[in-house]
C-alpha positions as CSV (number, residue, x, y, z in Angstrom):
1,M,129.3,308.8,-15.2
2,A,126.5,307.3,-13.4
3,L,126.8,303.8,-12.0
4,V,123.1,303.0,-13.1
5,S,121.1,304.3,-16.1
6,P,117.7,305.3,-15.9
7,M,115.4,302.5,-16.1
8,V,115.3,300.6,-19.6
9,R,112.3,298.5,-19.4
10,T,110.0,296.7,-17.0
11,A,109.9,292.9,-17.1
12,L,106.3,291.4,-16.5
13,F,106.0,287.6,-15.8
14,V,102.7,286.5,-17.7
15,R,100.5,283.5,-17.8
16,D,99.8,284.0,-21.7
17,L,102.2,285.8,-23.8
18,D,99.9,286.4,-26.7
19,Q,97.1,287.8,-24.5
20,S,99.4,290.0,-22.6
21,T,101.0,291.2,-26.0
22,A,97.4,292.0,-27.4
23,F,96.8,294.0,-24.3
24,Y,99.8,296.2,-24.3
25,R,99.4,296.7,-28.0
26,D,95.6,297.6,-27.7
27,I,96.0,299.8,-24.7
28,F,99.4,301.3,-25.0
29,E,100.1,301.0,-28.6
30,L,103.4,299.3,-28.2
31,E,103.5,298.2,-31.6
32,E,107.1,297.4,-32.3
33,V,108.8,294.0,-31.2
34,Y,112.2,295.0,-30.1
35,A,113.2,291.3,-29.4
36,E,111.4,288.0,-29.0
37,G,112.1,284.3,-28.8
38,G,112.9,281.7,-26.3
39,L,115.5,281.5,-23.6
40,T,116.8,278.0,-23.5
41,H,120.1,278.4,-21.7
42,A,120.1,277.2,-18.1
43,T,121.5,280.7,-17.1
44,A,118.1,282.4,-18.1
45,A,116.3,280.2,-15.7
46,K,118.8,280.9,-12.9
47,L,118.8,284.5,-13.5
48,L,115.0,284.4,-13.2
49,G,115.0,282.3,-10.1
50,M,113.5,279.2,-11.7
51,P,114.6,275.5,-12.1
52,P,116.9,274.8,-15.1
53,E,114.2,273.0,-17.1
54,T,111.9,276.0,-17.0
55,N,110.8,277.1,-20.6
56,V,110.9,280.8,-21.3
57,R,109.1,282.6,-24.1
58,Y,109.7,286.4,-24.2
59,R,108.6,289.5,-26.2
60,I,109.9,293.0,-25.6
61,L,107.5,295.7,-26.8
62,R,108.6,299.2,-27.5
63,A,107.1,302.5,-29.2
64,N,108.8,304.7,-31.7
65,T,112.1,302.8,-32.0
66,L,113.0,304.0,-28.3
67,N,115.1,301.7,-26.2
68,K,113.6,303.4,-23.1
69,G,110.2,302.6,-21.4
70,M,109.9,299.2,-23.0
71,V,107.6,296.5,-21.7
72,G,109.4,293.0,-21.6
73,L,106.7,289.9,-21.4
74,F,108.1,286.7,-20.0
75,E,106.0,283.6,-20.2
76,L,107.4,280.9,-18.0
77,T,106.3,277.3,-18.3
78,A,107.1,273.7,-17.3
79,P,107.2,274.2,-14.4
80,A,105.2,277.4,-14.2
81,P,105.7,279.8,-11.2
82,P,102.9,280.1,-8.6
83,P,100.7,283.0,-9.0
84,V,101.6,286.0,-6.5
85,E,98.8,286.1,-4.0
86,K,97.3,289.7,-3.5
87,R,94.2,291.5,-3.6
88,S,93.2,292.8,-7.1
89,D,90.8,295.6,-5.9
90,I,93.5,297.5,-3.8
91,S,97.3,298.2,-3.6
92,N,99.3,295.5,-2.0
93,A,102.7,296.0,0.0
94,G,105.7,295.0,-2.3
95,E,103.6,295.7,-5.4
96,A,104.9,297.6,-8.2
97,C,102.8,299.9,-10.4
98,L,103.6,301.1,-14.0
99,V,103.2,304.6,-14.6
100,F,102.7,306.0,-18.3
101,Y,101.5,309.4,-19.5
102,C,98.3,309.4,-21.6
103,A,96.9,312.1,-23.9
104,D,93.2,311.2,-23.4
105,L,92.4,309.0,-20.5
106,D,88.7,308.7,-21.5
107,V,89.6,306.9,-24.8
108,V,91.7,304.3,-22.7
109,H,89.0,304.0,-20.1
110,D,86.4,303.2,-22.7
111,R,88.8,300.7,-24.2
112,L,89.4,299.1,-20.9
113,V,85.7,298.8,-20.1
114,S,84.7,297.3,-23.4
115,G,87.4,294.7,-23.1
116,D,86.0,293.9,-19.6
117,H,89.5,294.7,-18.0
118,L,89.5,295.7,-14.1
119,V,89.5,299.4,-13.6
120,L,90.4,300.3,-9.9
121,C,89.7,303.9,-10.5
122,P,88.3,305.7,-13.5
123,P,89.6,309.1,-14.5
124,L,89.4,311.7,-11.8
125,H,91.4,315.0,-11.0
126,L,94.3,314.3,-8.3
127,E,95.2,317.2,-6.3
128,I,98.7,316.9,-5.1
129,D,100.7,318.9,-2.5
130,V,104.0,320.1,-3.7
131,E,107.1,320.6,-1.3
132,G,109.8,321.0,-3.7
133,G,111.5,318.7,-6.2
134,A,110.7,318.5,-10.0
135,I,106.9,319.3,-9.7
136,K,106.1,323.0,-10.1
137,S,103.4,324.6,-7.8
138,A,101.3,325.6,-10.8
139,D,101.1,321.8,-11.7
140,R,99.2,321.0,-8.4
141,G,97.0,318.3,-10.0
142,Q,96.2,316.5,-13.1
143,R,93.6,313.7,-14.3
144,E,94.7,310.2,-13.5
145,M,93.3,306.6,-13.4
146,T,94.4,303.0,-12.3
147,F,93.5,299.7,-13.7
148,R,95.0,296.2,-14.0
149,D,96.6,294.3,-16.8
150,P,95.6,290.5,-17.5
151,D,97.9,289.3,-15.0
152,G,96.9,291.8,-12.2
153,V,99.9,294.2,-12.8
154,M,98.6,297.8,-11.4
155,I,99.1,300.4,-14.0
156,N,98.5,304.2,-13.5
157,L,97.9,306.7,-16.4
158,I,98.6,310.4,-16.0
159,E,96.7,312.7,-18.5
160,R,99.6,314.6,-20.2
161,D,101.0,314.8,-23.9
162,P,103.3,311.6,-24.0
163,S,105.6,313.4,-26.6
164,S,106.3,316.3,-24.3
165,N,109.5,316.4,-22.5
166,D,108.0,317.2,-19.1
């Protein structure tokens, strides 16, 4: 038995819970709320590295009743944490990037542009070198794009059927 499971969800600390919820619903179609509410016990603030008086509202979104690949949105207030200092136009050391499969990058790109979101790289064909591992030499590239969510989190989409088991 494995000591640690595959990733269950990503937890993102956001400035505006409702704005971030709308973004992840509109772009990623994460419609179902797995859980939401407030975390009022002091252990929640301690776990998040915040003072005990911190208010925490959260909403965990998922797709298709799967308890994998969920996005947890956490709004911390009173006192609010300082924003992370980073450049928004490039990758930053220590920064994470969420990666999703997407059936049609052009549709998502159009949604992002019409919503005035920051697109770092529009859809393009990425050639990759294959040196063993899970990628087959026949799959030497695919279309991908990168952009940022309302709080500056980098997101990478790979054009591939999300329902396939690959």
